[in-house]
N, C-alpha and C positions, 0 to 999 in steps of 0.2 A: 711236085716238087720232090725230087730225093736227097738223099742226107747228102750226097756228093755235091749234088748242085746248091744245096745251102750253105754246105762248108767253102765250095767258090766263091758264093756271094760274101760270106762272111769276110772272108781275105781278102778278096778286094777293095772292099770298104775299110778294112783296118787298113788294107796298104796305102789307100786314096789320103784317111786320114793323118798317117805317117807323114807323106809325102808333103801334103801340104803344111804340118806342123813344123817342117824342116826347110821349108820355104823352094820344093822344087815343084813348082807350080806344071810346068810342063808336063811330068812324070806324072803327076796326082792327074791331070786331065786327060793322059792317055790312061790311068786306072780308071778313072771313072766314069769315062763313055762304053764302057762293056757292062760295068753294072747297073747303067741308067738303059742299054739296051736289052740286058736280059730281064730290067724291070717290068718292060713293055711287054715280054711273051706271057707274064699272069696278068695282066692288068685288064685284057679284056677275055669275058665269058667266049667259051666255043660253043658250037650247037653241036650235039651229039645227033648224029644219025639215027632216027626212031624208025621203027618197023610196024606200016600199019597191019594189024592182023582181023 
């Protein structure tokens, strides 16, 4: 994960919490969905192609 991606995830998380605290549930849901989808990107390990020598 690059620094830019990390910053974006932190910003989405803070935005979602702020919207939940101000009772904007629909907007908070819109902010949470990309955060959750992005977390799946790093949840599963990827296999790297190995060359047989």
